[in-house]
N, C-alpha and C positions, 0 to 999 in steps of 0.2 A: 368846438373851436368849428367854421366853417368850411366846406369841403375845397382841400385846392383846388382852386379852376376858376369859382365863382367869377370875379371878375373878367377874368381872362375869357370867358365867354361869351364877353359882348362884341369883342374887335377880335377872335380870331374864327376862321370860319370855321363852322362847326366839324364838317366830314375831317377838316385836318386838326378839330378842336378833340375829338373824340378816342382817337388811337392813345392820345397822347394823356386821358384822362383815365382811358383803363392799363395803361404802364403804369398811372400815379396808383390805381387801388388795386395795384397788387403786390406794388413796393410800401405801400401802408399797411395794406393787411399782412406784410409779413415785419415789418418793424415797428407799426405802430398799434396795431390789437386791429380787433374786426368793427369798432364802433367807428374808425375814422376812416375806414374801405369802404364798410355804407353809409356814410355821407356820399362819399363819390359813386361809386354806383349808381344811386340813387339820381346824382345830377346825370350818370349816363343813361339811364332811363329815359328820364325829362327831354333830355336834351331828344335820342334819337327817335322818341314819339313823335318831338313834335315836330321832325324834318325827317319820318318815315323810314329810316334806315333800319330795314328790316333784320340785320345780320346782326346793327346794336343795341337795339331792343331784345335779342334773344340775350344779349354779351350781359346787358342791364340787367335782366332779370337772370341771367346765372351768375353772378356778383352777388346782385343782392343776397341771394338762396345762401353762396359760400358765408357771407357775414351775419347771413340773420344764422346759419347752423351754427355755428362759433360764436355770436357773441349770446348761444342759449336759446334762441326765441327759434323753436321747433318748429312752429306751426305756420309760419313765416318763411321758411326754411324750404318747407316741403310746400307750399302752394307756388315759390318763387321755381324749384326748379321743376316742380310738376310743366308748371307753364314754358320754362326752358324746354323739356324736350319735345310740351306739344306745339311748339313756336318753331321749334330747329328746323331746316333744310341743310342738308348737304351741300348742297353749292353754295349755301353760305363760307366756304371754307376758304373762300377766296377773300375773302372780305380782309384788310389789313388790320378790321377789329377782332378775328379771332382764325388769321393765317399763322400758319406756326407753333401753337402753343397746345394747349392742353385741347386733347379730343372731346369736342361737347359732350356725346351722349355716354359717351364713359366714365366721364371726368363727375357729370351729373348723379347716373345712377350710382357710383363709388360715395358719394354724399347720401341721398336718398339712402342706402341700406344704415350706415351711419343712425340717422334721423332717425326708421324704425327703431333700429334699436334702439336708442334712447326712448323712444316711444312705447315700448316693453312687444314692440310686434316681432318679437325673437326669433322666429318660421321666417316671416319675409323680409326681415332685416340680409338673413345667408343669403338665401335664394336670392335677393339684388346683387349686395355685393357678391355672390358668385359670378351668377352672369357679366356683370362688370369686367369684371377678371377674366374672362375668358374672352369678353370681347380686347380687350385691351391686347392678347396676348393674339389675337387675328385679325391686328389691325399694323401687326410691328411696325410703331412707331415705338421708339423708348424712350421718350419721354410720357407719353402717353401711361405709356405699364409702368414705370416707376414710381408716378404719382397715383396712379389704380395698387400695386403692389401695398404703398404703403397706407394707404385709406383703408385696402384689407388689413392690411396689418392691427389697426387696431379697432378693426370691428372683432377679429378675433382674440382683441389684447382685453378689451373690455368681459368678454364671454371666459374667458379665463385658461385659453386653448393655447398654453406656451409654443409647444412643438408645431402648431401654424404659423404661430409669429415666428418662429425661427424661421422655417421653413421659405416664408415670404422676403422675411429682411435680407435672407442669405444670398435671397435671386437679388434684391436691390442692390446690392454691396458695388458686384464686379458692374453691374451697369453707372451707376452710378461712378464710378473709380473712370470704367473706360469714357464714358461721353462728358464728367468731370461734368457733373452735375453735386455742387457740393454741399446745399442744402441735403438733398437726398442720402448722401454719403454721411453727413453726420446724422439724419434721424434712423438712419440703418441701424448705424451701431448704438444709439441708445435704444431702440426693441431689439435688436438681437441678443442684447446685451441685458435684459431686463429676462428675456425668453432660456437666456444661458442659464443664468442665476435661479428661476424658477423651478428651472427641469433637473439643478444641484448642483451648479459648479457657483457658490455664490463668488466668489471671491473674482474670478474671471470676467462674470457678466456686471458685477459690478465698477470696475475700474472701465467697462465699454461705455457703460452708462452716462460716464463720471468724463467720460473721453467726448461722445458726441454730445452732449451740454456746453461742453467747452469748446469742443467746434461752432456749435452755433452762438455762441457768446463774441467766438472772433470774429464771425458773420454777421454781425449787430443784429443776429434773429431776435426777434418776439413771439413770432406765432409759435404758440404749440409747447414754447418752453414751459411750460407750468405743469402741464401732461408728463414731459420727460421729467421735473422733477418733486411729479409725483411717483413717479415709476421709479426714480431712485427714493425714495422717504418709505419706499414700499418695500424694498431690500433691505434697507437700514434698519426699519422695526423686524424685517423677520431678519435678521441678525442681531436683535439685541441690543442693537443702540436708536433706541428713542428720542432720546435726547437732539441729538443731531438729525435726526428723522424730522423733528418738530421745526426746528432752523430752517432743515431746507422746504417744508411746508408751509411757514413762516413769511420763506419768499416770495414761491409761488402766490399765495393769496395774496400779496403787498402787488406782484405784475396783473394778478386777474382786474385787482380796482384800478388798479390803472388804466390800461388796454378795454377793460371791457372782455377777454377771452373769457365766457364763463360756460361752453359745453362741457367742461368736466372738474366744473365747479363743485358738485355734487360728492365724486369720488374722491377729491382733495381733504372735503370735509369727515369723510368716510374716512382714510386715509390718515388724517388728523385723529381721531378719534380710537385708533388702533392704534396709534404711538404716544398718545395722552395714559392708555393702558398702560404701555410696556416701556414707560420713561421713571426717572428716578427722582423725585419720587412721584408713584402715581396718580395720577388724576381723572376718578370715576366721573363727579362730576360735571368736569369740561369735559370730557370723553364725550359721556350724554348730552351735554345739551352740540356738541359738533355734529352729530348721529342726526338732531332734529335740523341743526344747520343742513347737514346733509337730504334731508327726505325733501326741504322746499325751498332751495337754492335755487330756485331753472322757473 
């Protein structure tokens, strides 16, 4: 599909159109997935470059970097996020394109940490994520801090560090409640539940993960839902319910095929292999096929 705003761009003054398109990009990234978000982000960057809007150029690169990461295109993500940091000037924060949202440097570095992790640079990823989170605390900007904590949770979840995920999610929960960030609250529940279950309280944790996913659905959110379904499936498999885990993973992979959110797809295939082995009856041949897909899905 074409990016929303293509026809409007011909008729609406660009300075007024760019903030509208950035809002649409954010909305569609959460509700439709990174493929639609990428189309709009590319339009923003094109218009910004055409009209010499420096703040909007930064935002364009930032949005393309985000959409590229979550669609699984890590090379493009790193390129655009690096450009974001190189071009950013704190004076741009007064622009309506950037004002009031996530602080660009913290957000970009939090994302770069995930890119580096998926590329296999574990030490660099950890250093980058630690730096980004420390900078978020220094800012005293609750929205940016909530997001930085969230992305840092994923950094440590992929590393299997449940105690750190628990601590980060525990810090997110009161921020999300106090400042009414319903998406962050849903996400914090899911990550906290995974951590609690992984640390020895499976029933409590599993219930919290389900609660978080339920909140996401009630909000109409699609972004990262396959990842949380993957966490749920992992816990179900560990609880010897491989058949339900397979059903959950089938739903997650179906969403991926619609939205194009592929950054977590290899992990979903790996989890599917584990669930196939744990299911009744087990299916070692299909499990082997899922492991192969895990290695080549991105």
